[in-house]
C-alpha positions as CSV (number, residue, x, y, z in Angstrom):
1,M,0.0,0.0,-0.2
2,T,2.6,2.5,1.0
3,D,4.5,1.6,-2.5
4,W,1.4,2.7,-4.4
5,L,1.1,5.8,-2.3
6,L,4.5,6.8,-2.8
7,L,4.3,6.3,-6.7
8,I,1.2,8.4,-6.7
9,L,2.9,11.2,-4.7
10,L,5.9,11.0,-7.1
11,L,3.7,11.3,-10.1
12,F,1.8,14.3,-8.4
13,A,5.0,16.2,-7.4
14,A,6.7,15.6,-10.8
15,N,3.8,17.3,-12.7
16,L,3.5,20.4,-10.1
17,P,6.1,22.8,-11.9
18,W,4.2,22.6,-15.0
19,F,0.8,23.8,-13.7
20,S,1.6,27.2,-12.2
21,H,3.2,30.4,-13.2
22,K,4.5,30.8,-10.0
23,L,7.8,29.6,-8.5
24,F,6.9,26.7,-6.2
25,Y,3.2,27.9,-6.3
26,V,4.3,30.8,-4.0
27,L,6.7,33.2,-5.6
28,P,5.5,35.3,-8.3
29,L,8.2,35.8,-11.1
30,K,8.7,39.4,-12.1
31,R,10.9,41.1,-14.7
32,N,11.5,44.8,-14.5
33,G,8.5,45.2,-12.2
34,L,6.3,43.5,-14.5
35,S,4.8,40.1,-13.8
36,L,5.5,37.4,-16.2
37,A,2.6,35.7,-17.8
38,N,4.7,32.4,-18.5
39,K,7.2,30.9,-16.4
40,H,10.4,30.0,-18.4
41,I,11.1,26.3,-18.8
42,G,14.3,26.7,-16.9
43,W,12.2,27.7,-13.9
44,C,10.3,24.6,-14.3
45,L,13.4,22.3,-14.7
46,L,14.7,23.9,-11.5
47,E,11.7,23.3,-9.7
48,L,11.6,19.6,-11.1
49,V,15.4,18.8,-9.6
50,I,14.6,20.4,-6.2
51,L,11.1,18.3,-6.1
52,Y,13.3,15.2,-7.2
53,F,15.5,15.6,-4.0
54,M,12.5,16.4,-1.8
55,M,10.7,13.2,-2.7
56,G,13.9,11.4,-2.5
57,M,14.1,12.4,1.2
58,V,10.3,11.4,1.5
59,A,10.9,8.1,0.1
60,R,14.1,7.8,2.4
61,Y,12.0,8.5,5.4
62,A,9.3,6.1,4.3
63,E,12.1,3.2,4.0
64,Q,13.4,4.1,7.2
65,S,10.2,4.1,9.0
66,I,8.9,0.8,7.3
67,Y,12.0,-1.3,7.2
68,G,14.1,0.3,10.1
69,Q,17.0,0.8,7.8
70,V,18.0,2.4,4.6
71,A,19.7,0.3,1.9
72,T,22.9,1.8,0.3
73,Q,22.6,2.5,-3.3
74,G,25.1,3.4,-6.2
75,W,24.9,5.9,-8.8
76,E,22.8,3.6,-10.9
77,F,19.9,3.8,-8.8
78,Y,19.9,7.6,-8.8
79,A,20.2,7.8,-12.4
80,V,17.3,5.4,-12.9
81,T,15.1,7.2,-10.3
82,A,15.9,10.6,-12.0
83,C,14.8,9.2,-15.3
84,I,11.6,7.7,-13.9
85,F,10.8,11.1,-12.3
86,L,11.4,12.7,-15.8
87,V,8.9,10.3,-17.3
88,F,6.4,11.0,-14.7
89,A,6.7,14.8,-15.4
90,F,5.9,14.2,-19.2
91,P,2.1,14.6,-19.0
92,G,2.6,18.1,-17.3
93,F,5.3,19.0,-19.8
94,V,3.0,18.1,-22.7
95,Y,0.1,19.9,-21.3
96,R,2.2,23.1,-20.5
97,T,4.3,23.4,-23.8
98,L,2.6,21.5,-26.4
99,W,-1.2,21.0,-25.9
100,K,-1.9,24.3,-24.0
101,S,-0.3,26.3,-26.8
102,T,-2.4,25.0,-29.6
103,L,-5.7,25.6,-27.7
């Protein structure tokens, strides 16, 4: 049950940067005092990286609380989980950059 809940949380978190024009849903982005209507893709990618590490801490805490210890991982594990997180972010990316611009 916890595994599925964690996967749903990861899917939700990976799509968060694409559905708001504010940085982390809190900070409005401004240029020369003017509010920007569209958030640059660089800001979305920065949010995505930070959310990846935050979700990694949540998953580590879940593993610690369920199993009592955290298994050590090599670089391969982190490369695979980063790629999975990018795949989870794909629906939001498509909505924001491809689909919404054609409507």
